[in-house]
C-alpha positions in Angstrom: 0.0 0.0 0.0 1.3 3.5 -0.9 1.9 6.2 1.7 -0.5 9.1 1.2 -0.2 12.8 1.8 -3.3 15.0 1.3 -2.5 18.7 0.6 -4.8 21.8 0.7 -4.2 25.4 1.5 -4.2 25.9 5.2 -4.4 22.3 6.5 -7.3 23.0 8.7 -10.3 21.9 6.7 -10.1 19.6 3.6 -6.8 17.8 4.0 -7.3 16.9 7.7 -10.8 15.5 6.8 -9.2 13.5 3.9 -6.5 12.2 6.3 -9.1 11.1 8.9 -11.2 9.4 6.3 -8.2 7.6 4.7 -7.0 6.4 8.0 -10.4 5.0 8.8 -10.7 3.3 5.4 -7.2 2.0 5.5 -8.0 -0.1 8.6 -5.1 -2.2 9.6 -3.1 -1.9 6.4 0.4 -0.4 6.9 0.8 3.0 5.4 1.7 6.5 6.5 -1.1 8.9 5.9 -0.5 12.6 6.4 -2.1 16.0 5.6 -0.3 19.2 4.9 -1.0 22.7 3.7 0.9 24.9 1.2 0.1 28.1 3.1 0.6 27.4 6.8 2.4 30.0 8.8 1.2 29.1 12.4 0.2 25.8 13.8 -3.6 25.8 14.1 -6.3 23.3 15.1 -8.7 21.8 12.6 -11.6 24.1 11.8 -14.5 23.4 14.2 -16.9 22.8 11.3 -14.5 20.2 9.8 -14.3 18.6 13.2 -18.1 18.5 13.4 -18.4 17.0 9.9 -15.9 14.2 10.8 -17.6 13.5 14.1 -20.8 12.7 12.1 -18.7 10.0 10.4 -17.3 8.8 13.7 -13.8 10.2 13.0 -12.0 12.5 15.3 -9.7 15.2 14.0 -9.9 17.5 17.0 -6.3 16.9 18.0 -5.1 17.9 14.5 -2.5 20.7 14.2 -1.9 22.3 10.8 1.5 21.7 9.2 3.2 23.2 6.2 4.1 21.0 3.3 7.8 19.9 3.6 9.3 17.8 0.8 11.6 16.1 3.3 8.6 14.2 4.7 7.8 12.6 1.3 8.7 8.9 1.4 9.8 6.9 -1.7 6.4 5.2 -1.7 4.3 8.3 -1.2 1.4 9.6 -3.4 0.7 13.3 -2.9 -2.9 14.1 -3.5 -4.0 17.7 -3.7 -7.5 19.1 -3.2 -7.4 21.2 -6.4 -5.5 21.5 -9.6 -4.1 24.8 -8.3 -2.4 23.0 -5.4 -1.1 20.4 -7.8 0.4 23.1 -10.1 1.9 24.9 -7.1 3.6 21.8 -5.8 4.9 20.7 -9.2 6.3 24.2 -9.9 8.0 24.6 -6.5 9.1 20.9 -6.1 9.8 19.6 -9.7 11.6 16.6 -8.2 8.2 15.4 -6.9 6.3 16.0 -10.2 5.5 12.3 -10.9 4.1 11.8 -7.4 1.8 14.9 -7.2 -1.8 14.6 -8.5 -5.1 16.4 -7.9 -7.2 13.9 -6.0 -10.2 13.9 -8.3 -8.2 13.7 -11.5 -6.2 10.8 -10.0 -9.4 8.8 -9.6 -10.6 9.8 -13.1 -13.1 12.4 -12.0 -13.3 16.1 -13.0 -13.3 19.2 -10.8 -11.8 20.0 -7.4 -12.5 19.6 -3.8 -13.5 23.2 -3.1 -12.6 25.0 0.1 -15.5 25.2 2.6 -13.7 27.7 4.8 -16.0 30.5 6.0 -19.1 28.6 4.8 -21.9 27.0 7.0 -21.9 23.5 8.4 -23.9 22.1 5.5 -21.1 23.0 3.1 -18.5 21.3 5.3 -20.7 18.2 5.5 -21.0 18.2 1.7 -17.3 18.6 1.4 -16.8 15.6 3.8 -19.2 13.5 1.8 -17.4 14.4 -1.5 -14.1 13.5 0.2 -15.5 10.2 1.5 -16.7 9.1 -1.9 -13.4 10.2 -3.6 -11.2 8.4 -1.0 -13.3 5.3 -1.1 -12.7 5.2 -4.9 -9.0 5.9 -4.3 -8.7 3.0 -1.9 -10.4 0.7 -4.4 -8.0 1.9 -7.1 -4.9 1.4 -4.9 -6.0 -2.1 -3.9 -6.0 -3.2 -7.6 
């Protein structure tokens, strides 16, 4: 099984939800699963609405602390999955040595679009984002098992 790193902007909403979902779906399989942000300056907890969305799925991310993307954390076996094509472009531009490992999550599983940022929106938008991530990561896990 590949190691996974989910990347968004601030590492307080989408990528921590993706990390929590992937860890739950991974079960007892051995793999490192991380989430990072490309624009993290200070360590912050997960957004409360993201925490609430995950609690509805019986996943706790309340101890999450945001961390900035660091290429030194990338393992030889790691797939880096971004929430949007903009994040993918950013990482490929700034870290060309990782270009073959960086993919937008939805494109990697043969879907179109992006996982849009729910930041500043109401709880329903966070819940919808969590549902979109859950469906995408479920498909990702099926794809990685093949």
